[in-house]
N, C-alpha and C positions, 0 to 999 in steps of 0.2 A: 812233919811234911813226909809220907810213904816215900822210896824209891819209884821210879817208873816205870822200873824194870817188877815192880812191886803191881802193881798196881794194873800191869796191860798183861801179867799173868792169872790174878783174881778175874779180870774180864775172860782173860780164853777158857780160862777153866771153867766160869758160867758157861760160857757159849757153847764150849765143847757141851758139857752134860747135857746143857736144854735140847741140842743137835740132837744125843743118844734118846732121849725121853721123845724129842717128836717126832723122828725118823721111824724107829721100830719098838719103840717102849721098851728098849732094855734095861733102860732106869723108870722107877715109876715117879719120879720125877726129875726136873732141871736144879739144878742153883740158883734162890729165889736171891730176892732184891736184898731179901734179911739175909741172906746168907754170906753175899759181897759182902754189907755188913761188918757184918760179926768177923769175917776173915782177915777183912782191911784191921779192923782192931785188936785182932790178934797179931796180924802182924807185926803193927804198930810199936803193941806194946811187947813184944818178943825180937823186936829188932833194937829198941831204946835200952833192952837188959842186951844187950854184945852178940847177939845173934847171927847170922850171918843168913841175909835174903833167901839163898837155895833153900837151907835148911825153916828157913820162916817160914817160907811158902810152903814145900811141900808137906810139914806137919797139918800146916791147916786145911788143906787140902786132902790131905789122908784126914782129919779129921772131921769137915764138914760134907767129904766123899759119901763117908757112912752114914753121916745125918741122912744123905738121899737119897741111898743104897736099899736098896731089900733084904732085909741082915740075914735070911730063911735063904736066898738067889745068891749064889759062889760068883757067879757072872758076874751078877749087878757089881757086886763087892769088887770084884778083880777086876770089872771095867772101869770105875773109878780109881781105882788103885794108878792103874797102869796111865788113867790119863793124867795125872798128878803130879807122877813119876817122868812123864813124857814132857810136861810144861817145866818141871820142877831141874829138870838135866838142862834145860836149853839157859836156864840161869848162871 
């Protein structure tokens, strides 16, 4: 079972990316339900292999952030990275 902090962080990442998408289309999409599931699975595997929760979440969020960002738009990439790091730093 994933630690509660990771679950909350993944859901917060999803919420913030969806909000950015809805608010001003600064992202082409928010994190989907499928993205949430992928992040949770990755975090579970990473923690089982001994990684700490901060780095586990940040790694998963950075990866999924690039998936949802527009790779041709540096602002979009920077935004998802900032969201991932801000949430990760709270862990």
